[in-house]
VOPAGU-2260 file (C-alpha; in pm, 1 decimal, decimal comma):
REM VOPAGU-2260
SITE   aa  ch    i         X         Y         Z
SITE  MET   A    0    4605,2   -8965,1   17163,4
SITE  ILE   A    1    4728,1   -9172,5   16919,8
SITE  GLY   A    2    4590,0   -9502,5   16991,9
SITE  GLY   A    3    4568,7   -9471,6   17360,1
SITE  LEU   A    4    4958,8   -9372,4   17318,4
SITE  GLY   A    5    5063,8   -9031,1   17537,8
SITE  ILE   A    6    5296,8   -8787,1   17414,6
SITE  GLN   A    7    5520,8   -8879,0   17607,0
SITE  GLU   A    8    5542,6   -9247,4   17492,4
SITE  LEU   A    9    5519,9   -9083,6   17134,2
SITE  LEU   A   10    5844,7   -8906,3   17191,6
SITE  ILE   A   11    6007,5   -9209,6   17349,0
SITE  VAL   A   12    5896,1   -9435,2   16963,6
SITE  LEU   A   13    6001,7   -9099,9   16812,1
SITE  VAL   A   14    6385,3   -9082,2   16993,3
SITE  VAL   A   15    6430,3   -9476,5   16965,4
SITE  ALA   A   16    6381,6   -9450,0   16560,8
SITE  LEU   A   17    6617,2   -9169,1   16518,5
SITE  PHE   A   18    6879,2   -9383,7   16702,6
SITE  LEU   A   19    6774,9   -9710,8   16501,0
SITE  PHE   A   20    6775,5   -9582,3   16138,3
SITE  GLY   A   21    6969,6   -9201,9   16171,8
SITE  GLY   A   22    6807,5   -8852,8   16036,8
SITE  LYS   A   23    6873,4   -8906,9   15716,4
SITE  LYS   A   24    6722,6   -9239,8   15670,2
SITE  LEU   A   25    6357,3   -9195,2   15879,9
SITE  PRO   A   26    6191,6   -9003,4   15611,5
SITE  ASP   A   27    6247,0   -9305,5   15357,7
SITE  VAL   A   28    6155,3   -9522,2   15623,4
SITE  GLY   A   29    5778,8   -9341,8   15668,8
SITE  ARG   A   30    5738,4   -9319,0   15329,9
SITE  SER   A   31    5788,5   -9712,1   15300,1
SITE  LEU   A   32    5579,7   -9787,5   15555,2
SITE  GLY   A   33    5337,8   -9568,7   15434,0
SITE  LYS   A   34    5322,4   -9748,1   15076,0
SITE  ALA   A   35    5304,1  -10073,6   15269,2
SITE  ILE   A   36    4981,2   -9997,6   15478,3
SITE  ARG   A   37    4846,9   -9803,7   15154,2
SITE  GLY   A   38    4882,7  -10144,3   14978,7
SITE  PHE   A   39    4784,7  -10346,8   15241,9
SITE  LYS   A   40    4437,0  -10123,5   15303,2
SITE  GLU   A   41    4391,3  -10140,0   14872,8
SITE  GLY   A   42    4417,9  -10520,0   14883,9
SITE  THR   A   43    4169,9  -10578,4   15189,8
SITE  GLU   A   44    3933,5  -10328,4   14981,9
SITE  GLU   A   45    3981,6  -10514,7   14679,4
SITE  GLY   A   46    3934,5  -10835,3   14858,3
SITE  ALA   A   47    3585,8  -10730,7   15041,7
SITE  GLN   A   48    3492,8  -10617,8   14683,3
SITE  ASP   A   49    3547,0  -10974,5   14518,4
SITE  PRO   A   50    3586,7  -11180,8   14756,1
SITE  GLY   A   51    3596,0  -11499,8   14475,9
SITE  ALA   A   52    3864,6  -11320,3   14333,7
SITE  LEU   A   53    4098,6  -11492,0   14597,1
SITE  LYS   A   54    3922,3  -11826,4   14484,6
SITE  ARG   A   55    3961,2  -11792,5   14093,2
SITE  GLU   A   56    4346,3  -11682,4   14145,5
SITE  GLY   A   57    4382,5  -11974,9   14387,2
SITE  ASP   A   58    4225,1  -12200,2   14042,5
SITE  GLU   A   59    4476,1  -12042,8   13824,6
SITE  SER   A   60    4773,2  -12140,2   14039,6
SITE  ASP   A   61    4652,9  -12514,0   14112,7
SITE  LYS   A   62    4629,7  -12525,5   13676,1
SITE  LEU   A   63    4978,1  -12389,4   13684,3
SITE  ASP   A   64    5108,8  -12668,1   13949,1
SITE  ASP   A   65    4944,8  -12924,5   13709,2
SITE  SER   A   66    5138,7  -12776,7   13417,4
SITE  ALA   A   67    5449,3  -12778,9   13587,2
SITE  SER   A   68    5450,4  -13124,8   13721,8
SITE  ALA   A   69    5280,5  -13301,4   13393,1
SITE  ARG   A   70    5646,4  -13053,2   13206,6
SITE  SER   A   71    5811,5  -13265,9   13505,2
SITE  THR   A   72    5680,0  -13608,2   13431,9
SITE  ASP   A   73    5770,9  -13572,0   13021,3
SITE  GLU   A   74    6109,9  -13479,0   13107,2
SITE  GLU   A   75    6170,8  -13757,8   13304,7
SITE  LYS   A   76    6010,0  -13995,2   13023,8
SITE  ALA   A   77    6266,5  -13796,3   12802,8
SITE  GLU   A   78    6549,4  -13873,4   13037,1
SITE  GLU   A   79    6473,9  -14225,3   13029,2
SITE  ALA   A   80    6435,3  -14274,7   12686,6
C-alpha cells in the first residue's frame, strides 16, 4: 500500500489519469510532477540547512522595492518640472 491506497484505488486513479491526459501525455505529466517534487524537496532542504537565507533574500527584495519607489518619485518630479 502506498499512502493508505490499495491496489483497487491505485488502478482507479491510473484509469482516471489516463482518461484525463491521454496515453501520449501521461509520461510527460509524470516527468513534470517528478521534477516539481524534486525541486520542492531541494528547496526545503536548502532552507533547512540555512534558515537565515530566506531572511537575507527578503532584505534584498526590500532594498529593490525601496530603489524602485525612489525611481518612481524621481520620475514624478521630472514630469512635474
